[in-house]
C-alpha positions as CSV (number, residue, x, y, z in Angstrom):
1,M,16.6,-21.4,-8.9
2,V,14.5,-21.0,-5.8
3,V,15.6,-17.5,-4.8
4,E,15.2,-16.1,-8.3
5,R,11.5,-16.9,-8.2
6,V,11.1,-13.8,-5.8
7,D,14.0,-11.8,-7.2
8,L,11.7,-9.2,-8.8
9,E,13.2,-6.9,-11.5
10,T,11.8,-3.7,-12.9
11,T,12.6,-3.4,-16.6
12,R,12.5,-0.1,-18.3
13,Q,11.9,-0.1,-22.1
14,R,11.7,3.0,-24.3
15,I,9.2,2.5,-27.2
16,R,9.5,4.7,-30.3
17,L,6.2,5.1,-32.1
18,A,5.9,7.0,-35.4
19,R,2.2,7.8,-34.9
20,L,2.4,8.8,-31.2
21,P,0.5,12.1,-30.6
22,R,2.7,14.8,-29.2
23,A,0.7,15.0,-26.0
24,F,1.8,11.4,-25.2
25,E,5.6,12.1,-25.5
26,G,7.1,10.6,-22.4
27,F,3.9,8.8,-21.4
28,R,4.7,5.8,-19.2
29,I,2.9,2.5,-19.0
30,G,3.4,-0.1,-16.3
31,Q,2.8,-3.8,-17.2
32,I,2.2,-6.7,-14.8
33,S,1.5,-10.2,-16.1
34,D,1.1,-13.9,-15.1
35,L,0.6,-13.5,-11.4
36,H,-0.6,-17.1,-10.8
37,I,-1.9,-16.7,-7.3
38,G,-1.7,-20.0,-5.5
39,P,0.5,-21.9,-3.0
40,F,3.7,-20.3,-4.2
41,M,2.2,-16.8,-4.9
42,S,0.3,-15.3,-2.0
43,A,-1.9,-12.2,-2.0
44,A,0.7,-10.5,0.2
45,E,3.4,-11.1,-2.4
46,I,1.0,-9.6,-5.1
47,R,0.4,-6.6,-2.9
48,R,4.2,-6.1,-2.8
49,V,4.2,-6.1,-6.6
50,V,1.4,-3.5,-6.5
51,G,3.4,-1.3,-4.2
52,I,6.5,-1.4,-6.4
53,T,4.4,-0.7,-9.5
54,N,2.7,2.3,-7.9
55,A,6.0,3.6,-6.8
56,L,7.0,3.9,-10.5
57,K,4.2,6.4,-10.9
58,P,3.1,5.2,-14.3
59,D,0.5,7.1,-16.3
60,L,-1.3,3.9,-17.1
61,I,-1.2,0.3,-15.8
62,V,-2.0,-2.8,-17.9
63,L,-2.5,-6.4,-16.7
64,T,-2.0,-9.1,-19.3
65,G,-3.7,-12.2,-17.9
66,D,-3.2,-15.4,-15.9
67,Y,-4.3,-14.1,-12.5
68,V,-5.2,-17.5,-11.2
69,T,-3.5,-20.9,-11.6
70,W,-5.9,-23.9,-11.2
71,D,-8.1,-23.0,-8.3
72,P,-11.2,-20.8,-9.2
73,S,-11.7,-19.9,-5.5
74,T,-8.6,-17.8,-5.6
75,Q,-9.9,-15.2,-8.0
76,G,-11.4,-13.0,-5.3
77,A,-8.0,-12.8,-3.5
78,V,-6.0,-11.9,-6.5
79,V,-8.5,-9.2,-7.6
80,G,-8.5,-7.9,-4.0
81,A,-4.7,-7.7,-4.0
82,L,-4.7,-5.8,-7.3
83,T,-7.3,-3.2,-6.3
84,G,-4.5,-1.1,-4.8
85,L,-3.1,-0.3,-8.2
86,R,-3.2,3.4,-9.0
87,A,-2.5,5.4,-12.2
88,P,-4.0,8.7,-13.4
89,H,-5.1,7.2,-16.8
90,G,-6.5,4.1,-15.2
91,V,-5.8,0.4,-14.9
92,Y,-6.9,-2.0,-17.6
93,G,-6.4,-5.7,-18.4
94,C,-7.0,-8.7,-20.6
95,L,-7.5,-12.4,-19.7
96,G,-5.1,-15.3,-20.0
97,N,-5.3,-19.1,-20.7
98,H,-5.7,-19.9,-17.0
99,E,-8.9,-17.8,-16.7
100,L,-10.1,-19.8,-19.8
101,W,-9.1,-23.2,-18.5
102,T,-10.6,-22.6,-15.0
103,R,-13.7,-21.2,-16.5
104,T,-13.4,-18.0,-14.5
105,E,-13.4,-15.5,-17.5
106,D,-16.9,-14.1,-16.7
107,S,-16.6,-14.2,-13.0
108,I,-13.2,-12.6,-12.7
109,T,-14.2,-9.9,-15.2
110,A,-17.1,-9.1,-13.0
111,L,-14.9,-8.9,-9.9
112,F,-12.4,-6.6,-11.6
113,A,-15.3,-4.4,-12.9
114,A,-16.6,-4.1,-9.3
115,A,-13.1,-3.0,-8.3
116,G,-12.9,-0.4,-11.0
117,I,-10.5,-2.3,-13.3
118,P,-12.0,-2.9,-16.8
119,I,-11.0,-6.1,-18.5
120,L,-11.1,-5.6,-22.2
121,R,-12.6,-8.6,-24.0
122,Q,-12.6,-7.9,-27.7
123,E,-13.1,-4.3,-26.7
124,R,-11.3,-1.0,-26.8
125,V,-11.0,2.1,-24.8
126,M,-9.7,5.5,-25.9
127,I,-7.1,6.9,-23.6
128,A,-7.4,10.7,-23.7
129,A,-4.2,12.8,-23.2
130,G,-5.9,14.8,-20.5
131,G,-7.0,11.7,-18.5
132,P,-10.4,10.2,-17.8
133,G,-13.3,12.5,-18.7
134,S,-11.2,14.6,-21.1
135,P,-12.6,15.1,-24.6
136,L,-11.3,12.7,-27.2
137,G,-9.6,13.8,-30.4
138,S,-6.5,13.2,-32.3
139,E,-4.5,13.3,-29.0
140,S,-5.6,9.9,-27.8
141,L,-4.4,6.3,-27.8
142,N,-6.6,3.3,-28.7
143,L,-6.1,0.5,-26.1
144,V,-7.5,-2.8,-27.3
145,G,-7.8,-6.0,-25.3
146,V,-8.6,-9.6,-26.4
147,D,-9.2,-13.0,-24.7
148,Y,-6.6,-15.7,-24.9
149,Q,-6.3,-17.2,-28.4
150,T,-4.4,-20.2,-29.7
151,H,-3.9,-22.2,-32.8
152,S,-3.3,-25.3,-30.8
153,S,-6.2,-27.7,-30.6
154,R,-4.9,-30.4,-28.2
155,G,-6.5,-31.4,-24.9
156,R,-7.4,-28.5,-22.7
157,R,-6.1,-26.1,-25.3
158,E,-9.1,-26.7,-27.4
159,R,-10.6,-23.9,-25.4
160,G,-9.5,-20.7,-27.0
161,F,-8.8,-22.3,-30.3
162,V,-9.0,-20.0,-33.3
163,R,-8.2,-20.5,-37.0
164,E,-7.2,-16.9,-37.4
165,Y,-5.7,-14.7,-34.7
166,L,-7.5,-11.4,-33.9
167,A,-10.4,-12.1,-36.2
168,G,-12.8,-9.2,-36.2
169,I,-10.4,-6.9,-34.4
170,E,-10.4,-4.6,-37.4
171,L,-13.7,-3.2,-36.2
172,L,-11.9,-1.8,-33.1
173,L,-9.2,0.0,-35.0
174,Q,-9.4,3.4,-36.7
175,P,-7.1,5.2,-39.1
176,D,-4.4,7.6,-38.0
177,T,-4.5,6.4,-34.4
178,T,-1.8,4.7,-32.2
179,H,-3.1,1.3,-31.3
180,I,-1.9,-0.7,-28.3
181,L,-3.0,-4.3,-28.0
182,L,-3.2,-6.3,-24.8
183,S,-3.0,-10.0,-25.8
184,H,-1.8,-12.7,-23.3
185,N,-0.5,-14.9,-26.1
186,P,2.5,-13.3,-27.9
187,N,1.7,-15.4,-31.0
188,T,-0.9,-12.9,-32.0
189,F,1.9,-10.5,-32.9
190,D,2.3,-11.5,-36.5
191,R,-1.4,-10.8,-37.2
192,A,-1.3,-7.6,-35.2
193,A,1.6,-6.4,-37.3
194,E,-0.4,-7.1,-40.5
195,L,-3.3,-5.1,-39.1
196,G,-1.1,-2.1,-38.3
197,I,-1.2,-2.3,-34.5
198,D,1.6,-0.2,-33.3
199,L,2.4,-2.0,-30.0
200,S,1.4,-5.4,-28.6
201,L,1.9,-6.2,-24.9
202,A,1.9,-9.9,-23.9
203,G,2.9,-12.4,-21.3
204,H,2.2,-16.2,-21.1
205,T,5.8,-17.5,-21.5
206,H,7.2,-16.5,-18.1
207,G,10.3,-15.7,-20.1
208,G,10.9,-19.4,-20.4
209,Q,10.8,-19.7,-16.6
210,V,13.8,-22.1,-16.6
211,A,15.9,-20.8,-19.4
212,L,19.5,-21.7,-20.5
213,E,19.9,-19.1,-23.2
214,F,23.3,-18.1,-21.8
215,V,24.4,-21.6,-23.0
216,H,22.5,-21.4,-26.3
217,P,19.8,-19.0,-27.5
218,G,17.5,-21.9,-28.4
219,I,17.5,-23.5,-25.0
220,S,14.2,-22.3,-23.4
221,P,10.9,-24.2,-22.8
222,G,9.1,-21.1,-24.1
223,R,10.4,-21.7,-27.6
224,L,8.3,-24.8,-27.7
225,V,5.2,-22.6,-28.0
226,T,6.4,-19.3,-29.5
227,P,9.4,-17.6,-31.1
228,Y,8.5,-14.6,-28.9
229,V,9.7,-15.8,-25.5
230,R,10.6,-12.6,-23.7
231,G,11.6,-9.0,-24.3
232,W,11.2,-6.6,-27.2
233,F,10.6,-7.5,-30.9
234,Q,9.9,-5.5,-34.0
235,K,8.3,-6.4,-37.3
236,G,8.0,-3.5,-39.8
237,N,6.4,-0.6,-37.9
238,A,4.9,-3.0,-35.3
239,Q,6.5,-3.8,-31.9
240,L,5.9,-6.4,-29.3
241,Y,7.0,-6.7,-25.7
242,V,6.7,-10.0,-23.8
243,N,6.7,-9.6,-20.1
244,R,8.4,-12.4,-18.0
245,G,5.5,-12.4,-15.5
246,I,5.4,-12.6,-11.8
247,G,4.4,-16.1,-10.8
248,T,5.3,-19.6,-11.9
249,I,3.6,-22.7,-13.2
250,G,4.4,-26.3,-12.5
251,V,7.5,-26.2,-10.3
252,P,8.0,-23.0,-8.2
253,I,11.4,-22.2,-9.6
254,R,12.9,-19.8,-12.1
255,F,16.4,-19.7,-13.7
256,D,17.7,-17.0,-16.0
257,A,14.1,-15.7,-16.2
258,P,13.5,-13.5,-13.1
259,P,10.0,-12.1,-12.5
260,E,9.4,-8.7,-14.0
261,I,7.4,-5.5,-13.8
262,T,7.9,-3.5,-17.1
263,E,7.8,0.2,-17.3
264,F,7.5,1.6,-20.9
265,E,8.3,5.2,-21.9
266,L,6.5,6.1,-25.2
267,V,8.4,8.6,-27.4
268,R,7.8,9.8,-30.9
269,A,10.0,8.2,-33.5
């Protein structure tokens, strides 16, 4: 349980998308989530994650929230550790519940921006096939990012409470385009599927962190908050991948839920 916390895995997942432009056949995306810098996750360990991710040579890197844990003063260190990420189509991210709860959403967004990493907050960016600076056209992906959203209204979770997931996100979508959503909370997936978003990338659950699914599929703390605990899901033409994250919350242990960097290969369905 202690060793697995640092037993980092690289998961490779092929994603088949019906609307994927031909120019993006074989396009690779690296995903990192839930770093949780703190006493049990140092900047040095995060730089190790950065090195492994860069070695995969992804075309695009995405970060799906929870960079800090409880201490706002750690935000500079985690951003500094992540500035080493490199991908020809850029590095983009969204925010998680711990940025919301520590009230660091604006400040960490500014730190990331200064480091050349845009955090998408109810925003989109078009990823051109030819890379940054290339003309946009039908050969492009629409990358959308949102802040943490929840239907729970208890205690600290009142921050981020919404009655409808992804409200207003329709304005960021456009017809005949492949949409990829960065949303820390995987519970936004049902609404994303209704909106026609092709692929959602999430984190938040740590894969259950301490899971006993080898005993019974329902034994996982993550199932208390979402049916989408880890891995790949599909609903109609929409797909979701829930990354198990890097760090931990509460006790610094993992069981049957090792930390994960995900490498996606996009192919035409």
